[in-house]
C-alpha positions as CSV (number, residue, x, y, z in Angstrom):
1,X,-96.4,56.0,-12.3
2,X,-93.3,56.2,-14.5
3,X,-93.4,52.5,-15.3
4,X,-97.0,53.0,-16.4
5,X,-96.1,55.8,-18.7
6,X,-93.3,53.8,-20.3
7,X,-95.5,50.8,-20.8
8,X,-98.2,53.1,-22.3
9,X,-95.7,54.6,-24.7
10,X,-94.4,51.2,-25.8
11,X,-97.9,49.9,-26.2
12,X,-98.9,53.0,-28.3
13,X,-95.9,52.6,-30.5
14,X,-96.6,48.9,-31.1
15,X,-100.3,49.5,-31.8
16,X,-99.6,52.3,-34.2
17,X,-97.1,50.3,-36.2
18,X,-94.1,52.3,-35.1
19,X,-91.0,50.1,-34.9
20,X,-89.1,50.3,-31.6
21,X,-85.4,50.3,-32.8
22,X,-82.6,48.4,-31.2
23,X,-80.3,50.1,-28.7
24,X,-77.3,51.6,-30.5
25,X,-75.2,51.7,-27.4
26,X,-76.0,48.1,-26.5
27,X,-75.2,47.2,-30.1
28,X,-71.8,48.7,-29.8
29,X,-71.2,46.3,-26.9
30,X,-72.5,43.4,-28.9
31,X,-70.2,44.4,-31.8
32,X,-67.2,43.4,-29.5
33,X,-68.1,39.8,-30.5
34,X,-67.5,40.8,-34.2
35,X,-64.5,43.1,-33.6
36,X,-61.8,40.4,-33.9
37,X,-62.7,40.0,-37.5
38,X,-64.6,43.1,-38.6
39,X,-64.2,46.9,-38.4
40,X,-66.8,49.7,-38.8
41,X,-66.6,53.5,-38.6
42,X,-64.3,56.0,-40.1
43,X,-61.0,54.5,-41.2
44,X,-62.3,50.9,-41.0
45,X,-60.3,48.4,-43.0
46,X,-60.9,44.8,-44.0
47,X,-59.5,42.3,-41.4
48,X,-60.1,38.6,-41.4
49,X,-63.7,39.7,-42.4
50,X,-64.8,42.7,-44.5
51,X,-65.4,46.1,-43.0
52,X,-69.1,46.6,-42.4
53,X,-69.6,50.3,-43.3
54,X,-72.7,50.9,-45.4
55,X,-74.0,47.4,-44.8
56,X,-77.7,48.3,-45.2
57,X,-78.5,47.9,-48.9
58,X,-75.1,46.4,-49.8
59,X,-74.9,43.2,-51.9
60,X,-73.2,40.3,-50.1
61,X,-69.6,39.8,-51.3
62,X,-69.1,43.4,-52.4
63,X,-66.8,45.1,-49.9
64,X,-63.9,46.5,-51.9
65,X,-60.6,44.7,-51.5
66,X,-62.0,41.7,-49.5
67,X,-61.4,38.1,-50.8
68,X,-64.9,36.6,-50.4
69,X,-65.8,32.9,-50.8
70,X,-67.7,32.1,-54.0
71,X,-70.6,31.1,-51.7
72,X,-70.8,34.6,-50.3
73,X,-70.3,36.4,-53.6
74,X,-73.0,34.2,-55.3
75,X,-75.5,34.2,-52.4
76,X,-77.7,37.0,-53.9
77,X,-78.2,38.5,-50.5
78,X,-78.8,42.3,-50.3
79,X,-78.3,43.3,-46.6
80,X,-81.3,44.6,-44.8
81,X,-82.5,44.3,-41.3
82,X,-84.4,41.1,-42.1
83,X,-81.6,39.4,-44.0
84,X,-78.9,40.4,-41.4
85,X,-81.0,39.1,-38.5
86,X,-81.6,35.8,-40.3
87,X,-77.9,35.5,-41.3
88,X,-76.4,36.4,-37.9
89,X,-78.3,33.6,-36.1
90,X,-76.2,31.0,-38.0
91,X,-74.0,32.4,-40.8
92,X,-72.9,29.0,-42.0
93,X,-76.5,27.8,-42.3
94,X,-77.6,30.9,-44.3
95,X,-74.6,30.8,-46.6
96,X,-73.2,27.3,-46.8
97,X,-69.6,27.4,-47.9
98,X,-68.9,30.8,-46.3
99,X,-65.5,31.4,-44.8
100,X,-67.1,33.0,-41.8
101,X,-66.5,30.8,-38.8
102,X,-68.8,32.3,-36.1
103,X,-71.4,30.5,-34.0
104,X,-73.9,33.3,-34.5
105,X,-75.9,35.5,-32.3
106,X,-79.1,33.7,-31.3
107,X,-80.5,36.3,-28.9
108,X,-83.0,38.5,-30.8
109,X,-82.4,41.6,-28.6
110,X,-78.7,41.4,-29.2
111,X,-79.3,41.0,-33.0
112,X,-81.7,44.0,-33.0
113,X,-79.1,46.1,-31.1
114,X,-76.3,45.0,-33.3
115,X,-78.2,45.9,-36.4
116,X,-79.1,49.3,-35.0
117,X,-75.4,49.9,-34.3
118,X,-74.2,48.8,-37.7
119,X,-76.9,50.5,-39.8
120,X,-75.9,53.9,-38.5
121,X,-72.7,53.9,-40.5
122,X,-72.7,55.1,-44.1
123,X,-70.3,53.6,-46.7
124,X,-67.7,56.2,-45.8
125,X,-67.8,55.2,-42.2
126,X,-69.5,58.4,-41.0
127,X,-72.6,58.1,-38.8
128,X,-75.8,59.0,-40.6
129,X,-77.6,62.0,-39.2
């Protein structure tokens, strides 16, 4: 019975055009793959890679105080769900010449969850309400 209700709710959401967002908690777990190089949240600082607060809507190559490659600064990318998911599959293919050495996240569910986790942080590192 419960499985039927859950399936019905998912089917209704899909048929009505409502997007089913990624799992923020699962995204936090996926972010552990990024954590050696990136930080997010209050007090986040640039590491080997830039801090990722306020990523949604930010232009590539624009985190204050981070020394980006020319390829990244000149990519013209404005981060959104679509651009992030395309990029994170294979960063070096999306921005040839980037300094980011990461094999990518090919699993779509993990990419969805990671985006949901990251996009909750505003530019100041606080979670959006």
